[in-house]
C-alpha positions in Angstrom: 99.8 86.4 94.9 97.7 86.5 91.6 95.5 83.5 91.0 97.0 80.9 88.6 94.8 79.5 85.9 95.2 76.2 84.1 95.6 76.0 80.4 92.8 77.4 78.3 90.3 74.8 77.2 88.9 74.4 73.7 85.2 75.1 73.3 83.1 72.2 72.3 80.6 72.5 69.3 78.4 69.8 67.7 77.6 69.1 64.1 73.9 68.8 63.3 74.1 65.0 63.4 76.0 64.9 66.7 73.4 67.3 68.1 70.6 64.9 67.2 72.5 62.1 68.8 72.9 64.2 71.9 69.2 64.8 72.1 68.6 61.0 72.1 70.7 60.4 75.2 68.3 59.7 78.0 70.1 58.1 80.9 72.1 60.0 83.5 74.9 57.5 83.1 75.2 58.2 79.3 75.2 61.9 79.8 77.8 61.7 82.6 80.0 59.4 80.5 79.8 61.8 77.5 80.5 64.8 79.7 83.7 63.2 81.0 84.9 62.5 77.4 84.1 66.1 76.3 86.1 67.5 79.2 89.1 65.4 78.2 88.8 66.6 74.6 88.5 70.3 75.7 91.6 70.0 77.8 93.7 68.1 75.2 92.2 68.0 71.7 95.2 65.9 70.5 94.3 63.0 72.8 92.4 61.1 70.1 93.9 59.0 67.3 93.9 60.4 63.8 91.6 58.6 61.3 93.2 58.1 58.0 91.4 59.7 55.1 91.2 62.7 52.8 93.7 65.5 53.7 91.7 68.2 52.0 89.7 69.1 55.1 90.4 69.1 58.8 91.9 65.9 60.3 89.2 63.7 61.7 90.1 62.1 65.0 88.6 59.4 67.2 88.6 59.4 71.0 87.6 56.2 72.8 87.2 55.9 76.5 86.9 52.1 77.2 86.1 52.6 80.9 83.1 54.9 80.2 82.3 53.1 76.9 82.2 56.3 74.9 83.5 57.0 71.3 83.6 60.5 69.9 84.6 61.4 66.3 85.7 65.0 66.1 88.0 67.5 64.4 89.8 70.6 65.8 89.7 74.0 64.2 92.9 75.6 62.9 93.5 77.8 66.0 92.8 74.8 68.2 90.2 76.7 70.1 87.2 74.7 69.1 86.6 70.9 69.0 83.7 70.1 66.6 82.1 66.8 67.5 80.9 64.9 64.5 79.6 61.6 65.9 78.9 60.2 69.4 78.6 56.6 70.6 77.6 56.0 74.2 
């Protein structure tokens, strides 16, 4: 029987400002909380809520995990293969 794979995950990329925020995370708890949120986004990029705004560019979305206390602003590329993280709150 051939192995069965789950759905393909989107790749996570960071904007320059989100990468700087990522560098400032110091505690294991913050890193773990963010990691869990990023896994959720990679599996289902549509899980976040759309943020109203300009329709000229990609749709900015917000994912909030109240249990882990994480908020991520992001957009998804046209082919839905990359989630670009624009802002992180942990």
